[in-house]
C-alpha positions as CSV (number, residue, x, y, z in Angstrom):
1,M,0.0,0.0,0.1
2,S,1.4,3.3,-0.9
3,D,1.3,6.5,1.1
4,T,-0.7,8.1,-1.7
5,T,-3.3,5.4,-1.5
6,F,-3.7,6.0,2.2
7,L,-4.0,9.8,1.8
8,T,-6.7,9.2,-0.9
9,D,-8.6,6.9,1.3
10,F,-8.3,9.4,4.4
11,H,-9.5,12.3,2.4
12,H,-12.4,10.1,0.9
13,V,-13.5,9.1,4.3
14,A,-13.5,12.7,5.2
15,T,-16.5,13.4,2.7
16,F,-18.8,11.4,4.9
17,G,-20.5,14.1,6.9
18,A,-18.3,16.9,5.4
19,T,-19.2,20.4,6.2
20,D,-18.9,23.6,4.3
21,N,-15.7,24.6,6.1
22,N,-13.8,21.4,5.9
23,G,-14.9,19.6,9.0
24,V,-17.2,16.7,9.6
25,E,-20.5,16.3,11.3
26,R,-20.5,12.6,12.0
27,Q,-22.0,11.8,15.4
28,A,-22.3,8.4,16.8
29,A,-24.9,6.0,15.0
30,T,-26.1,8.6,12.7
31,A,-26.5,8.2,8.9
32,E,-23.2,9.8,8.4
33,D,-21.6,7.4,10.8
34,K,-23.1,4.5,8.9
35,L,-21.3,5.8,5.7
36,S,-17.9,5.5,7.4
37,R,-18.8,2.3,9.0
38,D,-19.9,0.7,5.6
39,W,-16.5,1.9,4.2
40,F,-14.6,0.3,6.9
41,A,-16.4,-3.0,6.3
42,G,-15.9,-2.8,2.6
43,F,-12.1,-2.0,3.2
44,A,-11.9,-5.2,5.2
45,G,-14.0,-7.3,3.0
46,E,-12.1,-6.6,-0.2
47,R,-9.1,-8.0,1.6
48,G,-10.8,-11.0,2.8
49,W,-10.6,-10.0,6.5
50,E,-13.3,-11.1,8.8
51,V,-15.4,-8.2,10.1
52,R,-17.3,-8.4,13.6
53,V,-19.6,-6.0,15.3
54,D,-20.1,-6.4,19.0
55,G,-23.0,-5.8,21.2
56,I,-22.0,-1.9,21.7
57,G,-21.3,-1.3,18.1
58,N,-17.7,-1.6,17.9
59,M,-16.3,-2.9,14.6
60,F,-13.4,-5.2,14.2
61,A,-11.4,-6.2,11.1
62,L,-9.6,-9.5,12.0
63,I,-6.4,-10.6,10.0
64,D,-5.2,-14.2,10.9
65,L,-1.5,-14.5,10.9
66,V,-1.2,-17.3,13.6
67,P,-4.1,-19.9,14.0
68,G,-5.8,-19.5,17.5
69,A,-3.5,-16.6,18.8
70,P,-4.7,-13.5,20.2
71,Y,-4.8,-10.2,18.4
72,I,-2.7,-7.0,18.5
73,L,-5.4,-4.4,18.0
74,L,-4.8,-1.1,16.1
75,G,-7.4,1.7,15.6
76,S,-9.5,4.6,17.1
77,H,-12.9,6.0,16.2
78,L,-14.7,7.3,13.3
79,D,-17.5,9.3,15.0
80,S,-17.1,13.1,15.4
81,Q,-18.2,16.1,17.5
82,P,-20.8,18.2,16.1
83,L,-19.1,20.4,13.5
84,G,-16.0,18.6,14.3
85,G,-12.7,18.0,12.7
86,R,-11.9,15.4,10.0
87,F,-8.7,14.2,11.8
88,D,-9.8,13.4,15.3
89,G,-10.2,9.6,15.4
90,A,-10.6,8.9,11.8
91,Y,-6.9,9.4,11.2
92,G,-6.3,6.5,13.9
93,V,-8.6,4.2,12.1
94,L,-7.3,4.8,8.7
95,A,-3.8,4.4,9.8
96,G,-4.6,1.3,11.5
97,L,-6.2,-0.3,8.5
98,H,-3.2,0.8,6.2
99,A,-0.6,-0.2,8.7
100,A,-2.2,-3.6,9.2
101,E,-2.3,-4.3,5.5
102,R,1.4,-3.4,5.3
103,V,2.4,-5.6,8.2
104,A,0.3,-8.5,6.6
105,E,2.0,-8.1,3.3
106,Q,5.4,-8.1,5.1
107,V,4.8,-11.1,7.0
108,A,3.9,-12.9,3.9
109,A,6.8,-11.7,1.8
110,E,9.3,-12.4,4.5
111,C,7.6,-15.8,5.6
112,S,8.1,-14.6,9.2
113,I,6.2,-16.4,12.0
114,P,4.5,-13.7,14.2
115,E,3.6,-14.4,17.8
116,F,0.0,-12.8,17.4
117,N,-2.6,-12.0,15.0
118,L,-3.5,-8.5,13.9
119,A,-6.9,-6.6,14.0
120,V,-8.2,-3.0,13.5
121,V,-11.0,-1.4,15.5
122,N,-13.5,1.4,14.9
123,W,-14.6,2.1,18.6
124,F,-18.3,3.2,19.0
125,N,-19.1,6.6,20.5
126,E,-15.6,7.7,21.7
127,E,-16.7,11.3,21.2
128,G,-19.7,11.2,23.5
129,G,-21.2,14.2,21.6
130,R,-24.6,12.5,21.1
131,F,-24.4,9.8,23.8
132,A,-22.8,10.4,27.2
133,P,-20.4,9.4,28.5
134,S,-17.6,9.4,26.0
135,I,-15.1,6.7,25.3
136,M,-18.2,4.3,25.5
137,G,-17.3,1.4,23.2
138,S,-14.0,0.8,24.4
139,S,-14.9,1.1,28.0
140,V,-17.6,-1.5,27.5
141,F,-15.1,-3.7,25.9
142,A,-12.5,-3.4,28.6
143,G,-15.3,-3.9,31.4
144,L,-15.3,-0.4,32.7
145,M,-18.8,0.3,31.7
146,D,-22.0,-2.1,31.6
147,Q,-23.2,-2.7,28.3
148,D,-26.8,-2.9,29.2
149,K,-26.7,0.5,30.9
150,M,-24.9,2.1,28.0
151,L,-27.4,0.5,25.3
152,A,-30.0,2.3,27.6
153,V,-28.4,5.7,27.4
154,K,-30.5,8.4,25.6
155,D,-29.6,11.3,23.4
156,L,-31.1,14.7,23.8
157,A,-34.1,13.7,21.4
158,G,-34.8,10.5,23.5
159,T,-33.3,7.9,21.2
160,T,-31.4,5.1,22.9
161,V,-27.9,3.7,21.9
162,A,-29.5,0.5,21.3
163,E,-32.3,2.1,18.9
164,A,-29.6,4.3,17.1
165,L,-27.2,1.4,16.5
166,E,-30.1,-0.9,15.2
167,S,-31.4,1.9,12.9
168,I,-28.1,1.9,11.1
169,G,-27.6,-1.9,11.2
170,Y,-24.6,-1.9,13.6
171,L,-26.1,-3.4,16.9
172,G,-24.0,-6.6,16.5
173,T,-23.9,-9.9,18.6
174,D,-20.5,-11.0,17.5
175,E,-17.8,-12.3,19.9
176,R,-15.1,-9.8,20.9
177,P,-11.5,-11.0,19.8
178,E,-9.1,-11.9,22.5
179,L,-6.4,-9.2,22.6
180,A,-2.6,-9.3,23.5
181,G,-2.0,-5.6,23.1
182,Y,-3.3,-2.2,21.6
183,A,-1.8,0.6,19.6
184,E,-3.4,3.8,18.7
185,I,-2.2,6.9,16.7
186,H,-4.0,10.2,17.2
187,I,-3.5,14.0,16.5
188,E,-2.3,15.7,19.5
189,Q,-5.1,18.2,19.7
190,G,-2.6,20.6,21.4
191,R,0.4,22.6,20.1
192,I,3.4,21.1,21.9
193,L,4.7,18.9,19.0
194,E,4.1,21.6,16.4
195,R,5.8,24.3,18.7
196,E,8.9,22.0,19.2
197,G,9.0,20.9,15.7
198,I,8.8,17.3,16.6
199,T,6.8,14.7,14.5
200,L,6.1,11.9,17.1
201,G,4.8,11.9,20.5
202,A,5.1,9.0,22.8
203,V,2.2,9.4,25.3
204,D,3.2,8.5,28.8
205,Y,0.2,9.4,31.0
206,S,-3.3,10.8,30.8
207,W,-4.6,13.6,33.1
208,Y,-7.1,13.2,35.9
209,T,-10.5,13.8,34.8
210,Q,-13.5,14.8,37.0
211,K,-17.0,15.8,35.6
212,L,-20.0,17.2,37.5
213,D,-23.4,16.5,36.5
214,I,-25.2,19.7,37.7
215,E,-29.1,20.2,37.8
216,V,-30.4,23.7,38.6
217,L,-34.0,23.7,39.6
218,G,-35.8,26.8,39.7
219,E,-39.5,27.7,39.1
220,Q,-41.3,28.5,35.8
221,S,-43.1,31.6,35.5
222,H,-43.9,34.4,32.9
223,T,-41.0,36.6,31.8
224,G,-43.1,39.7,31.5
225,A,-45.8,39.3,34.4
226,T,-43.9,38.0,37.1
227,A,-42.2,40.5,39.4
228,M,-38.4,40.3,39.5
229,A,-38.4,39.8,43.3
230,D,-40.8,36.7,42.8
231,R,-38.7,34.8,40.2
232,H,-36.6,31.8,40.9
233,D,-34.6,31.8,37.5
234,A,-32.7,28.6,37.0
235,L,-30.9,30.0,33.9
236,V,-29.6,32.9,36.0
237,A,-28.3,30.6,38.5
238,A,-26.8,28.3,36.0
239,S,-25.1,31.2,34.2
240,K,-23.2,31.8,37.6
241,V,-22.4,28.3,38.0
242,V,-20.7,28.3,34.4
243,L,-18.6,31.3,35.3
244,L,-17.7,29.6,38.6
245,V,-16.4,26.5,36.6
246,H,-14.4,28.9,34.3
247,D,-12.9,31.0,37.0
248,V,-12.0,28.2,39.4
249,T,-8.8,27.7,37.4
250,A,-7.5,31.1,38.5
251,K,-7.0,29.6,42.0
252,F,-4.2,27.4,40.8
253,A,-1.0,27.9,38.9
254,D,-1.2,28.6,35.0
255,E,-2.4,25.5,33.2
256,A,-2.4,23.4,36.4
257,L,-6.1,22.9,35.9
258,V,-8.5,23.2,32.8
259,S,-12.2,23.5,33.1
260,S,-15.3,24.1,31.1
261,V,-19.0,23.6,30.6
262,G,-19.6,22.2,27.3
263,Q,-23.2,21.1,27.5
264,L,-26.3,23.0,28.6
265,T,-30.0,22.1,28.1
266,L,-32.7,24.6,29.2
267,E,-36.4,23.8,30.2
268,P,-38.8,24.9,29.0
269,N,-36.6,26.9,26.6
270,S,-39.4,29.3,25.7
271,P,-38.8,32.9,24.9
272,I,-41.5,34.2,27.4
273,V,-40.9,31.7,30.1
274,V,-38.4,32.0,33.1
275,A,-36.5,28.7,33.1
276,R,-37.5,26.0,35.5
277,R,-34.5,23.7,34.9
278,V,-31.1,23.9,33.6
279,H,-28.8,20.8,33.2
280,L,-25.2,21.2,32.5
281,V,-21.9,19.1,32.6
282,A,-18.7,20.6,34.0
283,D,-15.3,19.2,33.2
284,L,-12.3,19.4,35.5
285,R,-8.7,18.1,34.4
286,S,-5.4,18.2,35.7
287,A,-2.1,16.2,36.2
288,S,-2.9,16.4,39.9
289,P,-5.8,14.6,41.3
290,E,-5.3,16.8,44.6
291,I,-5.8,20.0,42.4
292,V,-9.1,18.5,41.0
293,A,-10.4,17.5,44.4
294,E,-9.6,21.0,45.7
295,A,-11.3,22.5,42.6
296,R,-14.4,20.2,43.2
297,A,-14.7,21.2,46.9
298,S,-14.4,24.9,46.0
299,L,-17.1,24.7,43.3
300,L,-19.5,22.6,45.6
301,A,-19.2,25.3,48.3
302,D,-19.9,28.2,45.8
303,I,-22.7,26.3,44.2
304,A,-24.5,25.9,47.4
305,Q,-24.2,29.6,48.1
306,I,-25.6,30.4,44.6
307,A,-28.6,28.0,45.3
308,K,-29.0,29.8,48.8
309,D,-29.0,33.2,47.3
310,H,-31.5,32.5,44.5
311,D,-33.7,30.2,46.7
312,I,-33.5,27.3,44.3
313,R,-32.1,23.7,44.4
314,I,-28.9,22.7,42.7
315,N,-28.1,19.0,42.6
316,V,-24.3,18.2,41.9
317,N,-23.1,14.7,41.2
318,D,-19.8,13.2,40.2
319,F,-19.8,11.9,36.7
320,D,-17.2,10.2,34.5
321,V,-14.3,10.3,37.0
322,R,-11.2,8.9,35.4
323,G,-7.9,8.3,37.4
324,I,-4.5,9.1,35.8
325,Q,-3.4,6.2,33.6
326,Y,0.4,5.6,32.8
327,Y,1.2,3.8,29.8
328,P,3.9,0.9,29.9
329,E,7.5,2.0,29.9
330,E,8.2,-0.8,27.2
331,G,5.7,0.9,24.9
332,L,7.4,4.2,25.3
333,E,10.8,2.8,24.6
334,L,9.4,1.0,21.5
335,T,8.0,4.0,20.2
336,E,11.3,5.9,20.7
337,K,13.2,3.1,18.9
338,V,10.7,3.1,15.9
339,A,11.1,6.9,15.7
340,A,14.9,6.6,15.8
341,N,14.8,4.0,13.1
342,L,12.6,6.0,10.8
343,G,14.5,9.2,11.6
344,L,11.8,11.0,13.3
345,G,11.9,13.5,16.2
346,V,10.1,12.1,19.2
347,R,9.4,13.2,22.7
348,R,7.3,11.8,25.6
349,I,4.1,13.7,26.1
350,R,1.0,13.5,28.3
351,T,-2.5,13.7,27.1
352,M,-5.1,15.9,28.6
353,A,-7.9,14.5,26.5
354,G,-9.4,11.1,27.0
355,H,-8.9,8.4,24.4
356,D,-9.8,4.8,23.8
357,S,-6.3,3.9,24.5
358,V,-6.8,5.0,28.1
359,A,-9.6,2.4,28.6
360,M,-7.5,-0.3,26.8
361,N,-4.5,0.3,28.9
362,R,-6.5,-1.2,31.7
363,I,-6.6,-4.5,30.2
364,V,-3.6,-4.9,27.8
365,P,-0.2,-3.4,27.1
366,T,-0.9,-0.3,25.1
367,V,1.0,2.2,23.1
368,M,-0.4,5.7,22.3
369,M,1.3,8.0,19.8
370,F,0.5,11.7,18.7
371,I,1.3,13.5,15.6
372,P,1.2,17.3,15.4
373,S,-1.9,19.4,15.3
374,V,-1.6,22.8,13.4
375,D,-2.4,25.6,15.8
376,G,-3.2,23.1,18.6
377,V,-7.0,23.1,17.7
378,S,-9.3,20.2,17.7
379,H,-13.0,19.5,18.1
380,C,-13.7,22.3,15.4
381,E,-13.9,22.5,11.5
382,R,-10.3,24.0,11.3
383,E,-8.6,21.1,13.0
384,F,-5.7,20.3,10.7
385,T,-2.7,18.0,10.3
386,T,-0.5,18.0,7.2
387,D,-0.4,15.0,5.0
388,A,3.4,14.7,5.6
389,D,2.8,14.2,9.4
390,M,-0.1,11.7,8.7
391,V,2.3,9.7,6.6
392,A,5.1,9.9,9.0
393,G,2.5,8.7,11.8
394,L,1.4,5.7,9.5
395,R,5.0,4.6,9.2
396,A,5.6,4.7,12.8
397,L,2.3,2.8,13.6
398,G,3.1,0.2,10.9
399,E,6.6,-0.4,12.7
400,V,5.2,-0.5,16.2
401,A,2.5,-3.1,15.0
402,W,5.3,-5.1,13.3
403,E,7.1,-5.3,16.6
404,M,4.0,-6.1,18.6
405,V,2.7,-9.0,16.5
406,H,6.3,-10.4,16.8
407,G,6.1,-10.2,20.7
408,A,7.3,-6.6,21.7
409,L,5.3,-5.8,24.9
410,A,4.1,-9.4,25.5
411,G,3.4,-9.6,29.1
412,A,4.2,-6.1,29.9
413,P,1.9,-4.6,32.5
414,S,0.3,-1.2,32.5
415,R,1.7,1.2,34.9
416,E,0.0,1.8,38.3
417,Q,-2.9,4.3,37.8
418,E,-4.1,6.9,40.4
419,P,-7.4,5.9,42.1
420,A,-10.5,7.5,40.8
421,Q,-12.2,9.9,43.2
422,A,-15.5,8.3,44.4
423,G,-18.7,9.7,45.9
424,A,-21.4,12.2,45.0
425,A,-22.4,15.5,46.5
């Protein structure tokens, strides 16, 4: 497979759900997602690879190199954020497919005897834009989330995961493959690699993540007829909560904590009705669990005061808490060796974002690699990575896959993780 063929395939897949500004709108289990899934299945089918779809919609393309052996799995996800970028996730899937084919061809040409088989995955609902939480398919696979509970999750329109997958023909029942390792390549979604002029990042750990599910409960009333003193406006209180979440970062050193409110729903959402209910999700992330815990405690205290001041109720619950994950040292050293052999600059780098590899690292030795993101932007239409960097990353993934199917990282444990914070308030 040539680099040109890979680039042609990548830019073709980017037409599925393409937006006017060079992004993609391809949320999980939509018609646009089906187009990308059908293409994945077609790519595998044309090469005689077995395709499986499991009970949460994960797709696997299996390449048997050693009868009965477990699989080294490559891949990422094809779903996107609303008005998202065309590189996030999709690059890792396309690179996985092409790297896998190159490895299979090399095994045949050299008559080598691998220790493991090879497979490529398209994980379901990594983005979590339509169905929360994110990283759903890989987390179910890894046993971190319950499949039945995830199938019952609803989007804002009331459609369940199960209904959505069934509607596009990808609610599967196939057996999940037995794995011996996992490797994923992804755009950085930050600007460290670009700023330093380095092509490849070897991801060594993920940041601690704490989300808060916040429900602000006021009283519905008339926007014109109700006296200001008699109102219990959920939206006004919620707006103060949003600012609190943003401003809490200022209590810590620069960039020690990042925070946001990325989703907000309003009821009844009428122009002449004072809001009775606002639901929002706050996201706190740091390399330090202690900083996140301190920020959380500060927010809970300030939110309680807002509820008192406005004479309303605000419910706050912990949601989607993820401890720090350290990737195996053996995988970092493998990435560095591959980069040196290919003449690529490489550095160790943390990931502030969540990825499917974070879930997979809990159950099998995992390698995570980054390539540069132009201007460090992602989850938007102007997300961009150059063809040259994508090709370099593809070559690195192919070499990592070759080493892994021949036993590299076999038996390597994932490094100790920080415990996730428990409890609710």
